PALOPA-824774 format. One line per 10 residues: number of its first residue (from 1); for each residue y, x, z of C-alpha. Coordinates in steps of 0.2 Angstrom, whole numbers, m for minus. Each point is the difference from the previous one (the first is absolute). Layout:
BEGIN
NUM = Y/X/Z ~ ...
This chain:
BEGIN
1 = 111/m250/m766 ~ m12/m16/7 ~ 7/m17/m4 ~ 14/m6/11 ~ m9/m17/4 ~ m13/9/7 ~ 0/5/19 ~ m3/18/6 ~ 1/0/17 ~ 1/16/14
11 = m9/m4/18 ~ 3/12/13 ~ m14/2/15 ~ m15/m6/m7 ~ m9/11/11 ~ 4/m11/15 ~ m4/m18/4 ~ 14/m10/m8 ~ 1/12/m17 ~ m20/m3/m3
21 = 2/m20/3 ~ 18/1/m12 ~ m11/11/m12 ~ m14/m13/0 ~ 9/m14/m4 ~ 10/8/m14 ~ m17/5/m10 ~ m8/m16/4 ~ 14/m9/m7 ~ 7/12/m12
31 = m2/m12/m14 ~ 7/m14/4 ~ 15/11/8 ~ 3/9/m16 ~ m5/17/8 ~ m3/12/m13 ~ m3/16/14 ~ 2/2/18 ~ 6/18/4 ~ m4/6/17
41 = 8/16/10 ~ m12/9/11 ~ 4/16/8 ~ m10/15/2 ~ m7/0/17 ~ m8/16/11 ~ m3/8/m18 ~ m8/m15/m7 ~ 7/m6/m16 ~ 6/m19/m6
51 = m15/m3/m11 ~ m11/6/12 ~ 8/m10/15 ~ 0/m15/m13 ~ m20/2/m3 ~ m5/5/16 ~ 13/m15/12 ~ 5/m12/m10 ~ m11/m6/m14 ~ m15/1/9
61 = 8/m13/12 ~ m7/m16/4 ~ 17/m8/m5 ~ m7/4/m18 ~ m18/m5/2 ~ 3/m17/m9 ~ 10/6/m15 ~ m8/5/m16 ~ m7/17/m2 ~ 12/6/m13
71 = 15/m7/12 ~ 7/19/0 ~ 5/0/m18 ~ 16/m7/2 ~ 6/10/14 ~ 6/18/m1 ~ 2/12/14 ~ 13/10/1 ~ 4/15/13 ~ 15/m1/8
81 = 10/1/18 ~ 11/m10/5 ~ 11/14/11 ~ 0/11/m13 ~ 14/2/m13 ~ m2/m12/m16 ~ m16/m8/9 ~ m11/15/m2 ~ 0/m2/m19 ~ 0/13/m14
91 = 15/m3/m11 ~ m13/m6/m14 ~ m6/m12/12 ~ 15/m8/8 ~ 6/m1/m19 ~ m14/m10/m4 ~ m1/m12/15 ~ 18/m3/m3 ~ m2/m7/m15 ~ m17/m10/3
101 = 5/m9/18 ~ 6/m15/1 ~ m4/m6/19 ~ m2/10/16 ~ m9/m6/14 ~ 3/9/15 ~ m13/1/13 ~ m1/16/6 ~ 9/7/18 ~ m7/5/18
111 = m3/m16/12 ~ m1/14/15 ~ 12/m8/13 ~ 2/15/12 ~ 7/13/m15 ~ 15/9/4 ~ 17/m6/m8 ~ m2/14/m13 ~ m16/m2/m4 ~ 4/m19/m3
121 = 13/2/m10 ~ m9/11/m13 ~ m16/m9/m1 ~ 8/m20/m1 ~ 19/4/m6 ~ 0/18/m12 ~ m15/m7/m8 ~ 7/m17/m6 ~ 16/9/m5 ~ m9/12/m11
131 = m10/m14/m7 ~ 15/m11/m3 ~ 10/15/m9 ~ m18/1/m11 ~ 4/m18/m3 ~ 17/1/m7 ~ m6/13/m11 ~ m12/m12/m10 ~ 9/m10/m13 ~ m12/m15/m1
141 = m1/m3/19 ~ m1/m18/3 ~ m4/m1/18 ~ 0/13/18 ~ m9/m9/15 ~ 0/7/16 ~ m12/m1/14 ~ 8/m2/17 ~ m3/m9/14 ~ 6/m14/7
151 = 2/6/18 ~ 18/10/m7 ~ 9/m15/8 ~ 0/1/19 ~ m8/m12/10 ~ 9/m16/4 ~ m3/m17/7 ~ 7/m10/m16 ~ m7/1/m18 ~ 1/16/m8
161 = 4/0/m20 ~ m2/8/m14 ~ 16/12/1 ~ 4/17/2 ~ 0/6/19 ~ 14/6/11 ~ 1/19/2 ~ 10/10/14 ~ 10/10/m13 ~ m1/2/m18
171 = m17/2/m8 ~ 4/17/m8 ~ 6/10/15 ~ m16/m10/10 ~ m10/9/m15 ~ 10/17/4 ~ m2/0/17 ~ m17/m4/0 ~ m6/14/m12 ~ 10/13/10
181 = m6/m4/15 ~ 18/m5/8 ~ m3/m17/6 ~ m10/m4/18 ~ m15/m12/m5 ~ 1/m10/17 ~ 19/m2/m4 ~ 1/m4/m18 ~ m17/m12/2 ~ 9/m9/15
191 = 17/m3/m11 ~ m11/m7/m14 ~ m11/m9/10 ~ m14/6/m8 ~ m16/6/6 ~ m5/13/m7 ~ 5/14/m14 ~ m11/m9/m13 ~ 10/m16/0 ~ 16/10/1
201 = m3/9/m16 ~ m6/m15/m8 ~ 16/m7/5 ~ 12/13/m6 ~ m11/3/m18 ~ 5/m18/m1 ~ 18/2/3 ~ 0/16/m14 ~ m12/m9/m14 ~ 14/m15/1
211 = 15/12/m2 ~ m8/11/m12 ~ m10/m9/m10 ~ 13/0/m14 ~ m7/m8/m19 ~ m19/m3/9 ~ m6/m16/3 ~ m4/2/20 ~ m13/m12/10 ~ m3/6/19
221 = m17/m9/7 ~ m1/m1/18 ~ m18/m3/7 ~ m3/m3/18 ~ m18/7/7 ~ m11/1/m15 ~ m19/m2/4 ~ m16/m6/m11 ~ 0/m9/m15 ~ m1/m17/0
231 = m8/m2/m18 ~ 3/15/m11 ~ m9/12/m3 ~ m12/m12/10 ~ 3/m7/16 ~ 2/13/16 ~ 2/17/m9 ~ 7/12/9 ~ 1/19/3 ~ 13/5/11
241 = 0/1/20 ~ 19/m1/m1 ~ 7/m15/13 ~ m7/m16/0 ~ m18/7/m4 ~ m1/14/10 ~ 3/m11/14 ~ m15/m12/m7 ~ m11/16/m2 ~ 4/9/16
251 = m5/m18/9 ~ m15/m3/m11 ~ m6/19/4 ~ 3/m6/19 ~ 11/14/2 ~ 17/m8/2 ~ m2/m9/17 ~ 19/m4/6 ~ 13/m6/m13 ~ 20/2/4
261 = 4/m17/m7 ~ 8/m18/3 ~ m12/m13/m1 ~ 12/m14/m7 ~ 6/13/m15 ~ m2/m6/m16 ~ m6/14/m13 ~ 6/m1/m16 ~ m17/5/m9 ~ 2/2/m21
271 = m16/1/m12 ~ 3/17/m9 ~ m6/m11/m17 ~ 17/m10/2 ~ 10/15/5 ~ m7/6/m19 ~ 5/m15/m7 ~ 16/m1/7 ~ 3/18/m9 ~ m7/m3/m16
281 = 10/m18/0 ~ 15/8/4 ~ m3/16/m15 ~ m1/m11/m12 ~ 10/m16/5 ~ m16/m11/2 ~ 4/m9/15 ~ 18/m9/m8 ~ 12/6/13 ~ 18/3/m4
291 = 7/17/6 ~ 6/m6/18 ~ 9/9/15 ~ 9/16/0 ~ 9/5/m17 ~ m13/m7/m11 ~ m14/9/7 ~ m15/m12/6 ~ m8/2/16 ~ m15/m8/2
301 = m12/m1/16 ~ m18/m1/m1 ~ m3/m8/18 ~ m11/m13/5 ~ 14/m8/10 ~ m1/m10/17 ~ m9/m13/m9 ~ m16/11/m4 ~ 4/13/13 ~ m14/4/13
311 = 1/m1/20 ~ m8/15/7 ~ m7/m10/13 ~ m11/m9/m15 ~ m3/17/m6 ~ m8/4/15 ~ m9/m14/0 ~ m6/1/m17 ~ m4/18/1 ~ m11/m1/16
321 = m9/m15/m7 ~ m1/8/m17 ~ m8/17/7 ~ m12/m7/13 ~ m9/m6/m15 ~ m3/18/m9 ~ m3/9/16 ~ m9/14/m10 ~ 16/8/m9 ~ 9/5/18
331 = m4/15/11 ~ 4/m10/16 ~ 0/m19/0 ~ 18/m5/m5 ~ 10/m7/15 ~ 18/m2/5 ~ 2/3/18 ~ 20/0/0 ~ 14/m7/m13 ~ 18/m1/5
341 = 13/9/2 ~ 2/20/4 ~ 1/m3/19 ~ m12/8/17 ~ m14/m12/m5 ~ 0/8/m20 ~ 0/17/9 ~ m14/m5/13 ~ m11/m7/m15 ~ 2/13/m12
351 = m3/14/12 ~ m17/m8/6 ~ m7/m5/m16 ~ 9/10/m14 ~ 9/16/8 ~ m13/7/12 ~ m18/m5/m9 ~ 7/10/m15 ~ 9/15/11 ~ m19/2/5
361 = m10/0/m17 ~ 14/13/m6 ~ m4/11/17 ~ m18/m1/m4 ~ 1/4/m18 ~ 12/15/6 ~ m14/4/12 ~ m14/0/m14 ~ 11/9/m11 ~ 0/m13/m15
371 = 18/4/m8 ~ 0/m12/m13 ~ m4/m15/12 ~ 12/7/12 ~ 13/m2/m14 ~ m6/m17/m6 ~ 3/m7/19 ~ 16/9/4 ~ 5/m9/m18 ~ m7/m17/7
381 = 9/1/15 ~ 16/5/m8 ~ m3/m16/m14 ~ m3/m13/15 ~ 16/5/9 ~ 10/m1/m16 ~ m7/m17/m4 ~ 8/m8/16 ~ 15/11/m1 ~ 6/m2/m19
391 = m4/m17/m2 ~ 7/m9/17 ~ 16/m3/m9 ~ m8/m11/m13 ~ m14/m7/15 ~ 14/m7/9 ~ 12/m7/m12 ~ m3/m15/m11 ~ 11/2/m17 ~ 7/m16/m10
401 = m1/7/m18 ~ 6/m12/m12 ~ m8/5/m16 ~ 4/m7/m18 ~ m17/m1/m6 ~ m12/m7/15 ~ m19/1/m1 ~ m10/m12/m12 ~ m3/m17/10 ~ m19/4/1
411 = 3/13/12 ~ m6/m1/17 ~ 3/14/13 ~ m16/m6/11 ~ m11/4/m15 ~ 10/15/m8 ~ m3/8/16 ~ m18/m1/1 ~ m1/7/m18 ~ 11/15/7
421 = m13/2/15 ~ m14/m2/m11 ~ 9/14/m12 ~ 2/12/13 ~ m17/m2/7 ~ m6/4/m17 ~ 8/13/m8 ~ 8/9/17 ~ m12/0/13 ~ m15/9/1
431 = m19/m8/0 ~ 8/m14/m11 ~ m14/m3/m14 ~ 1/9/m16 ~ m6/m15/m11 ~ 14/m15/5 ~ 10/m8/m12 ~ 14/12/m9 ~ m10/14/m5 ~ 6/9/15
441 = m6/17/m4 ~ m15/9/6 ~ 10/8/13 ~ 5/m15/12 ~ 10/3/13 ~ 3/17/m5 ~ 18/0/7 ~ m4/m1/19 ~ m20/6/m1 ~ 3/13/10
451 = 13/m7/12 ~ m12/0/16 ~ m17/8/m3 ~ m14/m11/8 ~ m3/11/15 ~ 17/m1/8 ~ m2/m20/0 ~ m7/2/15 ~ 10/12/8 ~ 14/m12/m3
461 = m9/m15/6 ~ m7/7/17 ~ 17/10/3 ~ 9/m19/m2 ~ m12/m7/11 ~ 3/13/14 ~ 18/m1/m1 ~ m1/m20/1 ~ m11/2/16 ~ 10/12/6
471 = 17/m8/m1 ~ m7/m16/7 ~ m8/6/14 ~ 15/9/5 ~ 11/m14/m2
């Protein structure tokens, strides 16, 4: 048995964007934090075992490129499944891990906004309850930290504090209703005043954790919109097209031409390394904060707050300026033809600049029998429509979060936005330079390299011009 003065930390979600940064922070600071071992739970996927997934998708990531080559020596990869009985561990592994683990940082989850209630409950409630049951069987457990979201609180025009959100019923009844399919998605979201099944599932999970935590010390960390790193592992690192980065990448690639948003809305964008710092600080009690809020459970925002938020009009201005200086990264010259509410003007501009050009390219691919390109174009059309549909709740509302821990005084939103833009351009867009600072692997832009093959660019551009001329002449 390991000495109790040394920490053994279980991290879930290490294959994801946030999980990688948490893992990098723990490894880089393991001596100062008295961390003897970091255990990461990875499930088998499509016939690929956990060790192979770690070797192929986690350890080669640029996120770990500045660590010593021996950094994996303190990392143990275990095969598990948060949806399975006993987390998918065999009895021997289960007993051993229970005896070793002192802290749990739960970063895993599904952030898709359009899951059914049953899917969201299984991904974000059942899993965390199973992990809590495991924590309760760990004799040396010191802290369980759960990653939630700042948007479990419905929008309001006043300050939003670190408390549990109201629910339209008991958490357990809602959970069971979500799993069984008895609840109407539209009705329960209306009653809870939440945006989607993701935020509802996170809110229900918070309530159930608080009610069932027992002797396990619990902190719930609520990030807002997580984006590229501010400092660590290096400025601008990002490997996920989710949320804000998806908008920037689609714009920088010349694909997103109309945006459903209110220019005056302030977005709460938080650096991923600041979220990792909150999670680790909460787990190891480094933040010096006493237990607050509901029943001794700490609820902490990881948010920028209004003080350091980014108005959408400023984002538009800076991304226009940034990508104008780096034309080589885009398939079409980036340009926003319309930014505003989803009204008649939005539909006209969307029809001219996005829908019809992509339909034309799709039709050409179908005629040419290029099935792979046809599938990619259909996926692209769907993805662009989802961007404006899924995020309208957030792009038309400003949230006044009141975090216990503010960003450092030296944080400047406009400068950080430039860091994010450079990171998206370097790590997510095609045709970026391979040898820019940060060791961005030898495959720049691999996430969207094949989004729009070059021979479609002319089709998209010419179709848009023809449509514009036709409509202008007609009117």
